C-alpha positions as CSV (number, residue, x, y, z in Angstrom):
1,X,0.0,0.0,0.0
2,X,2.8,2.4,0.8
3,X,4.4,1.6,-2.5
4,X,1.3,2.6,-4.3
5,X,1.1,5.9,-2.4
6,X,4.7,6.7,-3.1
7,X,4.2,6.0,-6.9
8,X,1.1,8.2,-6.8
9,X,3.1,11.0,-5.2
10,X,5.9,10.6,-7.7
11,X,3.3,10.8,-10.6
12,X,1.8,13.9,-9.1
13,X,5.2,15.5,-8.8
14,X,5.8,14.5,-12.5
15,X,2.5,16.4,-13.4
16,X,3.9,19.5,-11.6
17,X,7.2,19.1,-13.4
18,X,5.4,18.8,-16.8
19,X,3.4,21.9,-16.0
20,X,6.6,23.7,-15.1
21,X,8.7,22.6,-18.1
22,X,6.2,22.2,-20.9
23,X,4.4,25.2,-22.3
24,X,0.7,24.3,-22.7
25,X,0.3,22.2,-19.6
26,X,-1.4,23.8,-16.7
27,X,-2.2,22.4,-13.2
28,X,-4.1,24.5,-10.7
29,X,-2.8,22.9,-7.5
30,X,-1.9,19.9,-5.5
31,X,-5.4,18.4,-5.6
32,X,-5.5,18.7,-9.4
33,X,-2.1,17.2,-9.7
34,X,-3.1,14.2,-7.5
35,X,-6.3,13.7,-9.5
36,X,-4.4,14.0,-12.8
37,X,-1.9,11.4,-11.7
38,X,-4.7,9.0,-10.6
39,X,-6.6,9.6,-13.8
40,X,-3.6,9.2,-16.0
41,X,-2.7,6.0,-14.3
42,X,-6.2,4.6,-14.5
43,X,-6.6,5.6,-18.2
44,X,-3.3,4.1,-19.1
45,X,-4.1,0.9,-17.2
46,X,-7.5,0.4,-18.9
47,X,-8.0,2.2,-22.2
48,X,-4.3,2.7,-22.9
49,X,-3.6,-1.0,-22.6
50,X,-6.6,-1.8,-24.8
51,X,-5.5,0.6,-27.5
52,X,-1.9,-0.7,-27.3
53,X,-3.2,-4.2,-27.8
54,X,-5.2,-3.3,-31.0
55,X,-2.4,-1.1,-32.4
56,X,0.4,-3.6,-32.0
57,X,1.2,-3.7,-35.7
58,X,1.8,0.1,-35.7
59,X,3.9,-0.2,-32.6
60,X,5.9,-3.1,-34.1
61,X,6.5,-1.2,-37.4
62,X,7.7,1.9,-35.6
63,X,9.8,-0.1,-33.1
64,X,7.6,1.0,-30.2
65,X,7.6,4.8,-31.0
66,X,3.8,4.7,-31.7
67,X,3.4,4.1,-27.9
68,X,4.6,7.7,-27.3
69,X,1.6,8.9,-29.4
70,X,-0.8,6.7,-27.5
71,X,0.6,8.0,-24.1
72,X,0.2,11.6,-25.3
73,X,-3.4,10.9,-26.2
74,X,-4.1,9.3,-22.8
75,X,-2.6,12.4,-21.1
76,X,-4.8,14.6,-23.3
77,X,-7.8,12.5,-22.3
78,X,-7.0,12.8,-18.6
79,X,-6.8,16.6,-19.0
80,X,-10.2,16.6,-20.5
81,X,-11.8,14.9,-17.5
82,X,-9.8,16.4,-14.6
83,X,-10.8,19.8,-13.4
84,X,-7.8,22.1,-12.8
85,X,-5.6,20.2,-15.3
86,X,-5.3,21.4,-18.8
87,X,-3.3,20.4,-21.9
88,X,-3.3,22.8,-24.8
89,X,-2.8,20.6,-27.9
90,X,-1.1,17.5,-29.0
91,X,2.5,18.8,-29.0
92,X,2.1,19.8,-25.3
93,X,0.5,16.4,-24.5
94,X,3.4,14.6,-26.4
95,X,6.1,16.5,-24.6
96,X,4.3,16.3,-21.3
97,X,4.0,12.5,-21.6
98,X,7.7,12.3,-22.2
99,X,8.4,14.3,-19.0
100,X,6.0,12.2,-17.0
101,X,7.5,9.0,-18.3
102,X,11.1,10.0,-17.5
103,X,10.3,11.3,-14.0
104,X,8.1,8.3,-13.0
105,X,10.7,5.9,-14.3
106,X,13.5,7.5,-12.5
107,X,11.4,7.9,-9.4
108,X,10.5,4.2,-9.6
109,X,14.2,3.2,-9.8
110,X,15.0,5.4,-6.8
111,X,12.3,3.9,-4.7
112,X,13.2,0.4,-5.7
113,X,16.8,0.8,-4.9
114,X,16.0,2.5,-1.5
115,X,13.6,-0.3,-0.6
116,X,16.2,-3.0,-1.5
117,X,18.8,-1.3,0.7
118,X,16.4,-1.3,3.7
119,X,15.8,-5.1,3.4
């Protein structure tokens, strides 16, 4: 349970970072960032996986790069349903999804390595 909360906090921090570094991404506060992180995770786990399953030929032909487009669309969808979180266009969604991916990956590595050291 603690691991899930830590990953959620890292994702919310990544939303803030994306809003800071990417023009066209706006978040109104901590609550909006937490909701955006939860919505993005839920959408990627459900609809995102379904879309990735059906678009496997495009992902195969582009050596996986089409997954970046799918992630951008999922971020854009999350912005459409979360109040206080706005993404202005596909380019902002694409760059924002890259920022979110990098930060959540690095954050996951850091929390994994710290939990292994405490064992």
